[in-house]
ROTOR-247640 format. One record per residue: z, x, y of N, C-alpha, C in turn; residue number from 0. Coordinates in pm, 1 decimal. Each point is the difference from the previous one (the first is absolute). Example, Ala and Ser with C-alpha at 12.3 -4.5 7.8 and 13.67 -1.06 7.14 Angstrom:
SITE        n.z        n.x        n.y       ca.z       ca.x       ca.y        c.z        c.x        c.y     n
SITE      780.0     1319.0     -569.0        0.0      -89.0      119.0        0.0       90.0      120.0     0
SITE      -72.0      -35.0      105.0        6.0       82.0      119.0       73.0      -77.0      109.0     1
END
This chain:
SITE        n.z        n.x        n.y       ca.z       ca.x       ca.y        c.z        c.x        c.y     n
SITE    -2933.1   -12550.7    -7392.3      -23.9     -136.1       68.5     -106.1       15.5      115.4     0
SITE     -107.9      -36.2       -8.7     -107.2       12.8      122.7      -18.1     -159.2       46.9     1
SITE       33.9       21.6      123.6      -26.7     -157.3       84.9     -126.5       10.6       51.1     2
SITE      -76.1      -93.8       -7.6     -122.3      -23.1       81.7       37.4      -60.1      129.0     3
SITE      -39.2       83.5      107.6       -7.9      -42.6      163.8     -123.0      -26.1       33.8     4
SITE      -15.0     -128.5       45.8     -135.3       -6.4       75.0       -1.9       47.0      123.0     5
SITE      -89.2       50.3       38.4       -6.5       69.9      141.8      -76.3      -85.9       78.9     6
SITE       56.1        1.7      138.0      -54.5     -107.8       89.8      -28.3       96.4      124.4     7
SITE     -117.2      -17.9       68.0      -22.7       80.7      131.2      -11.1     -108.1       95.7     8
SITE       67.4       35.0       96.5        6.7      -91.0      118.2      -99.9       80.7      113.4     9
SITE      -79.0      -62.0       66.2      -69.1       84.8       95.1       69.5       16.1      118.6    10
SITE      -18.1      118.9       94.5       59.1       26.1      129.5      -23.1     -115.9       99.3    11
SITE     -116.5      -60.1      -17.3      -18.7     -112.6       85.6       91.7     -107.6      -25.0    12
SITE       11.3      -40.3     -125.4       92.6     -120.5      -25.7      147.6       34.1       43.4    13
SITE       33.5      138.9      -24.1      138.1       23.4       32.8       26.1       12.9      150.1    14
SITE     -115.5       27.1       75.1       12.9        5.7      154.9       -6.0     -158.5       57.2    15
SITE      -64.3      -90.0      -88.2        0.1     -134.5       38.8      137.1      -67.4      -12.8    16
SITE       73.3       26.5     -116.5      123.6      -44.5      -19.7       91.8       65.6       97.4    17
SITE        0.8      128.0       43.6       87.2       60.7      102.8      -19.9      -70.2      137.0    18
SITE     -125.8      -34.5       24.9      -30.3      -69.7      123.4       64.9     -156.5        3.4    19
SITE      -18.9      -53.9     -124.8       80.9     -136.3       -6.7      147.7       17.4       17.6    20
SITE       52.0       99.9      -41.3      149.5       47.2       27.1       28.8        7.7      138.7    21
SITE      -89.2       69.8       70.1       21.5       33.7      140.3      -23.5     -146.1       71.4    22
SITE      -98.1      -69.0      -38.9      -11.2     -144.0       76.8      132.2      -82.9      -13.6    23
SITE       52.8       -1.0     -147.6      123.3      -75.8      -20.4      121.7       61.3       82.3    24
SITE        1.7      123.6       18.5       98.7       53.9       86.5        2.5      -36.7      135.9    25
SITE     -127.3       -5.8       63.2       -7.6      -51.6      133.6       15.7     -139.2       18.7    26
SITE      -28.6      -83.3     -122.8       52.7     -149.5       17.2      142.7       -7.8       -9.3    27
SITE       76.2       74.2      -67.1      130.3        0.2      -18.0       68.0       47.2      152.3    28
SITE      -67.5       77.6       70.5       34.7       59.6      129.7       -5.6     -124.0       90.4    29
SITE     -128.4      -67.7       -6.7      -19.3     -111.5       78.2       85.7     -124.7      -15.8    30
SITE       28.8      -33.4     -134.6       92.8     -113.6      -25.9      147.5       45.3       62.5    31
SITE       33.1      119.0      -14.9      139.0       18.6       66.8        6.0      -22.9      141.6    32
SITE     -104.7        7.2       61.1      -16.2      -28.2      159.5       39.5     -124.1       44.7    33
SITE      -18.8     -119.1     -105.0        5.1     -125.2       50.4      115.2      -48.6      -70.9    34
SITE       68.2     -109.7       64.6      116.8      -77.2      -45.4      -74.9     -117.1      -86.7    35
SITE       13.8       11.4     -133.3      -61.4     -112.8      -71.8      118.5      -73.1      -64.9    36
SITE      130.9       31.0       53.8      114.8      -70.1      -73.7       24.6       49.7     -143.8    37
SITE       11.6     -113.5      -77.2        3.3       28.0     -148.5     -112.0       75.7      -66.8    38
SITE     -103.5      -32.9       59.2     -138.8       41.2      -51.9       -9.0      163.3        3.3    39
SITE       67.0       69.1       98.4      -33.8      122.4       -4.1       48.6       66.6     -130.7    40
SITE      100.0      -20.1      -32.9       41.4       64.9     -137.1      -92.0      -16.3      -96.4    41
SITE      -49.5     -144.3      -26.0      -86.1      -35.1      -99.2     -132.4       73.6        6.4    42
SITE      -47.1       -5.3      143.4     -142.1       82.5        7.1       11.4      147.7      -35.8    43
SITE      105.4       72.5       54.9       26.7      124.3      -35.5        5.1       32.8     -150.5    44
SITE       82.2      -91.6      -69.9        1.0       11.0     -153.2     -118.3      -13.1      -67.7    45
SITE      -76.1      -93.1       37.2     -139.2      -11.1      -51.2      -97.2      100.9       24.7    46
SITE       -2.4       65.5      136.4      -87.7      119.0       20.5       56.9      111.6      -95.7    47
SITE      131.0       41.7        1.8       53.9       90.5      -62.5      -26.5       -9.9     -167.0    48
SITE       -1.7     -115.8      -64.7      -32.9      -27.7     -118.5     -153.1       38.1      -15.8    49
SITE      -77.5      -36.0       77.9     -144.5       37.6      -17.4      -18.1      148.4        6.7    50
SITE       74.5       69.2      101.7      -12.3      151.0       -3.2       61.0       57.1     -132.1    51
SITE       97.7      -41.4      -46.7       57.0       41.6     -124.8      -97.9      -18.3     -125.7    52
SITE      -68.1     -121.1       -4.6      -99.9      -21.6      -93.4     -110.1      106.3      -12.4    53
SITE      -55.7       15.2      135.5      -96.3      111.8        5.8       35.1      137.0      -34.8    54
SITE      121.0       26.0       38.2       63.5      132.9      -23.8       -5.3       34.3     -172.7    55
SITE       81.0     -109.0      -36.5       27.3        7.5     -156.4     -121.4      -27.0      -91.3    56
SITE      -99.2      -85.3       55.4     -126.9      -13.0      -78.7      -89.1      104.2        3.0    57
SITE      -33.8       59.5      104.3      -99.7      110.1       26.8       58.4      136.5        6.3    58
SITE       99.4       27.8       78.1       30.0      137.2        5.6       97.5       40.9     -102.9    59
SITE       48.1     -102.2      -70.3      104.7       52.9     -120.4      -67.9      -43.0     -113.1    60
SITE     -112.6      -55.3        5.1     -108.4      -28.0     -131.8       59.2     -104.2      -83.6    61
SITE       86.0      -81.7       41.6       57.0     -114.9      -94.9     -108.3      -87.5      -31.6    62
SITE     -105.7       -3.3       81.8     -116.0     -124.5      -30.1      -44.7       65.1     -149.9    63
SITE       -3.4      111.0      -13.5      -71.3       76.2     -107.6       76.1       25.8     -113.8    64
SITE      149.0      -52.0       -6.2       82.6        2.8     -114.7       12.1     -146.3      -78.3    65
SITE       70.5       14.6     -133.1      -10.7     -107.3      -60.2      100.7     -127.6       63.8    66
SITE      -13.3     -116.7      -39.4       63.3     -123.7       72.1      147.2       33.8      -20.9    67
SITE       35.6       52.6     -128.4      160.0        9.2        0.3       57.2       88.9      106.4    68
SITE      -55.0       94.9       30.0       63.8      109.3      102.9      -21.9      -71.3      124.6    69
SITE     -122.7      -71.3       27.8       13.5      -75.9      139.6      103.1     -105.6       12.4    70
SITE       31.9      -75.2     -102.9       88.5     -107.1       -3.5      141.1       71.4       25.1    71
SITE       32.0      119.0      -68.6      122.9       54.1        4.5       29.8       48.3      126.1    72
SITE     -106.4       82.5       76.7       23.7       45.3      125.2       33.0     -114.9      106.4    73
SITE      -80.5      -97.7      -13.1       16.3     -135.7       84.1      135.5      -54.6      -39.2    74
SITE       49.6      -17.8      -96.5      129.7      -44.3      -35.4       99.7       75.0       62.3    75
SITE       14.7      131.4      -18.7       88.0       80.4       53.3       -0.1       20.8      122.7    76
SITE     -120.2      -17.4       86.1       -1.7      -14.3      133.3       69.5     -113.2       59.5    77
SITE      -42.6     -123.5      -40.7       51.6     -120.4       21.4      148.9      -17.1        2.5    78
SITE       47.3       70.3     -109.8      137.2      -14.2      -46.1       91.9       84.4      110.5    79
SITE      -61.4      127.4       29.7       48.0       82.1       98.6       18.1      -67.9      131.5    80
SITE     -111.5      -60.2       47.1       -1.7      -83.8      128.1       99.5     -113.2      -17.5    81
SITE       18.7      -59.9     -110.2       87.7     -119.2        0.4      149.3       50.6       24.6    82
SITE       21.9      109.6      -64.7      136.9       63.5        3.8       23.5       46.7      155.8    83
SITE     -101.1       71.9       56.6       28.0        2.4      145.7       19.2      -93.9       93.3    84
SITE      -68.4      -86.8      -23.2       18.3     -125.7       91.3      135.4      -74.2      -32.8    85
SITE       40.0       -4.7     -141.2      124.4      -70.5      -16.1      131.9       98.2       36.3    86
SITE      -15.0      122.3      -21.8      113.4       79.7       40.8        9.3       44.2      138.8    87
SITE     -119.7       16.7       77.0        5.7       56.0      117.9      -47.2      -91.5      111.3    88
SITE      -17.3     -130.3      -13.9      -38.6      -79.7       97.2       92.4      -46.9      112.9    89
SITE      -48.8       31.5      106.4       81.7      -61.6      114.6       -5.5     -163.7       30.7    90
SITE      -88.8      -54.4      -79.6      -21.7     -147.3       25.7      113.0      -77.3      -91.2    91
SITE       51.3       59.1     -100.5      119.3      -61.9      -67.3      111.4       -7.5       53.1    92
SITE       37.4       71.7      117.1      117.9       12.6       69.9       -3.9      -41.4      123.3    93
END
């Protein structure tokens, strides 16, 4: 059984740009933590973390180049894991 794997080459320049984006979003996370935005603090932090997760998964883990089934499976498992963590370990419920 031989499977065909299409190779994809991502340039170093592109990887560096994605890495710089991750650094910028990390700085945004740090800056948001300095301000008291009340309930929006958690929302903004989760949005920035979601963007960073998308960048890492898509480009550094090469999910962008995989088939749609694998992309959706990884997304579904990730969302399920986050939902379980929020429900089981959330201090907001108590």
